[in-house]
C-alpha positions in Angstrom: -25.5 5.9 -9.4 -21.8 6.6 -8.9 -21.1 2.9 -9.5 -22.9 3.0 -12.8 -20.7 6.0 -13.9 -17.6 4.1 -12.8 -18.5 1.0 -14.8 -19.1 3.1 -17.9 -15.7 4.6 -17.6 -14.0 1.2 -17.4 -13.3 -0.3 -20.8 -14.9 -3.7 -21.3 -14.8 -5.1 -17.7 -13.7 -8.7 -17.6 -14.7 -11.5 -15.3 -11.8 -13.0 -13.3 -12.2 -15.9 -10.9 -9.9 -17.0 -8.1 -10.0 -19.0 -4.9 -10.5 -17.2 -1.6 -11.3 -18.4 1.9 -15.0 -18.3 2.8 -14.2 -16.2 5.9 -12.8 -13.5 3.6 -15.8 -13.6 1.3 -18.1 -13.2 4.4 -16.0 -10.2 5.6 -16.1 -8.6 2.1 -19.9 -9.1 2.1 -20.2 -7.5 5.5 -18.0 -4.5 4.5 -20.0 -4.2 1.2 -23.3 -4.1 3.0 -22.0 -1.5 5.5 -20.8 0.6 2.7 -23.9 0.1 0.6 -21.7 -1.3 -2.2 -21.3 -4.7 -3.8 -18.5 -7.2 -3.5 -17.3 -6.4 -7.0 -16.8 -2.8 -6.2 -14.7 -3.6 -3.1 -12.6 -6.1 -5.0 -12.0 -3.5 -7.8 -11.0 -0.9 -5.2 -8.6 -3.4 -3.5 -7.0 -4.4 -6.8 -6.5 -0.8 -7.8 -4.9 0.0 -4.4 -2.6 -3.1 -4.8 -1.6 -2.1 -8.4 -0.9 1.4 -7.3 1.3 0.2 -4.4 3.2 -2.1 -6.8 3.7 0.7 -9.3 5.1 2.9 -6.5 7.4 0.1 -5.3 8.7 -0.5 -8.8 9.3 3.2 -9.3 11.3 3.4 -6.1 13.4 0.4 -7.0 14.1 1.9 -10.5 15.1 5.2 -8.8 17.4 3.3 -6.4 19.0 1.4 -9.3 19.5 4.7 -11.2 21.1 6.3 -8.2 23.4 3.2 -7.9 24.4 3.5 -11.5 25.2 7.2 -10.9 27.3 6.3 -7.9 24.9 8.0 -5.5 25.2 5.4 -2.7 24.7 5.5 1.1 27.2 3.6 3.3 26.1 1.2 6.0 26.9 3.6 8.8 24.7 6.3 7.3 21.9 3.7 6.9 22.3 2.8 10.5 22.0 6.4 11.6 18.8 6.8 9.4 17.2 3.7 11.0 18.1 4.9 14.5 16.5 8.2 13.8 13.3 6.5 12.6 13.2 4.4 15.8 13.7 7.5 17.9 11.0 9.4 16.0 8.6 6.5 16.4 9.3 6.2 20.1 8.2 9.8 20.6 9.6 12.6 22.7 8.7 11.1 26.1 10.8 8.0 25.4 13.7 10.1 24.1 13.7 12.2 27.2 13.8 9.2 29.5 16.6 7.6 27.5 18.8 10.7 27.7 18.3 11.1 31.5 
């Protein structure tokens, strides 16, 4: 039932064809069966997730370009410190304790 509601909300769905490896089709079908959905539903969800990620990326690039135009830049040393902190955070507290000993 939910799928029927979703398809009514969409304006004039269009058929799109593309080439995909048979193994991926088999995997889609396996997932669809496990989720009690059809292949089309999963592909629509995947496309929506992809488009959302691309919109987010473009917005971040535009934000960075605007910051650059405004002179709000970060020098390479600050970038290095930021990356180092991310690596330390990902390593976790145990690793940080061992490195400082």
